[in-house]
N, C-alpha and C positions, 0 to 999 in steps of 0.2 A: 777799366776797374780792376781792383785789387781782389783776388778772389782768396789768398791766405799769406800768411806772413810765417818766415820761416827763422827761428831764432836759434843761433847757434851760440854755443857757450853754455855756461850752467855748470861748468867743472869747477872744482875747487882751483885748480891749477892757474886759471885766468884771474885770479884775485890776487891782489899784492901779499909779498911776507908780512907777517904779522898781523893779518885781517882779524878784525872782530865783527861779531854780529850780533843782532839786536838780542836773540835769545841763544844761549849756549847750545853747541850741539854735541853729541854723544861719537859722533863719527865723523870724519868729513864728507860723506857722501849723501849727509842729511842737507846738503847746501845745494843740491841738483833736486831734492824734494821741492825746497822752498822756491827755487828759481821755477820749476815747472807749474806748480801751484799759483805762483803768483801769473805767470806768463796765461794760464788757462782762465785765470779770474778777468783779465781783461780783455783778453782777443779769442776767447773759445766762441764757435767751433771752429775756426777759420784759421789755427795755428797751429806751427808743427814744430817739434824740438827734436835736438839732438843727442838727449839726455834725460836719465830718469833713473829715479832710486826710489821703489817702493811707490811707483804713481801710476800702478797699473789701474787702480779707480779712477782716474782721470781722463774724460773720452779726447783724447788730443791724439793727431799723428804724430807718430815717431819714426825720424829717419835713420835709417843702419848707416853705419859710418861708409865712406865712401867706396863704388865700386869701382875698380880698374876698367879701362877698356882692352879686356882680353878674354879669350874662352876659357882659362882655367878655373878651378876653383879655389885659387890663393885671391879670394877678392874680386873675381873675373865673373862673366856671366854663372857660370856653372854653381857660384856660391849663393846667388840670389835665392833661391829656392829654400834652401837646407836653412840660411839667415833668415827668411820670413816666417818659415815654421817653427824653428827655435824659438823667435820673437812671440810667437802668438802662443807657444807652449808655455812662456813667462808671462804671458799675461797682458800684452801689446796687441790687441788685433790690427789695429789701426796702422798699418807700416808703410813707410814711403823708401821703396829703395834706392831712390836716387835718380839722376837723369838719365835718359834712355841711352845706351850707348856708354855708360862708365862716364867716368873722369879720368881723363891723363893728360888733359892740357891740348889734347890733338885729335883728329876727330877719327873715329873707329872705323875699318875697313866695311863696307855696303853689307855684307853678309852677315856680321857681328852685329850691326844695329837692327838690321830686319828682324833679328832672331830676337833681341833684346827688345823690341817693339812689341813681338807677337806675345812675350812673357808678359810684358808689364799690362798687357790689358785686363789680364786676369788679377792682378793686384787692386789694392783699394786705391792707390793714386798713380799717374803715368805723369812723370815729370819730364819737361823737356828743356834743353839747356842750349843756349847760344855761345 
């Protein structure tokens, strides 16, 4: 079965040039709000998104940007806790840090993978990817 659905996109940059919406937006980021609201209406509670703008009131998982398969704090393992805490302070408690071990297109070394897994079990979501 399927436990959840992951929705990428939702940023205005994915729309064609000269797009028109049903209601006028005062700032382009409002598109993200409309996107998340539409996804939440149809797929809650088992959906996650990667974008949000003034959507803290919608109880849904938000995935942080991809983490690299590295130890460093430049989107590596050391960046997971500060990013999770920051997202929580901003009002997004249901955070998905992405796949255990990060995403680089390759496999992380064994030690990095084990440490990432140990960290991930304390987060709201543990994601495995092949």
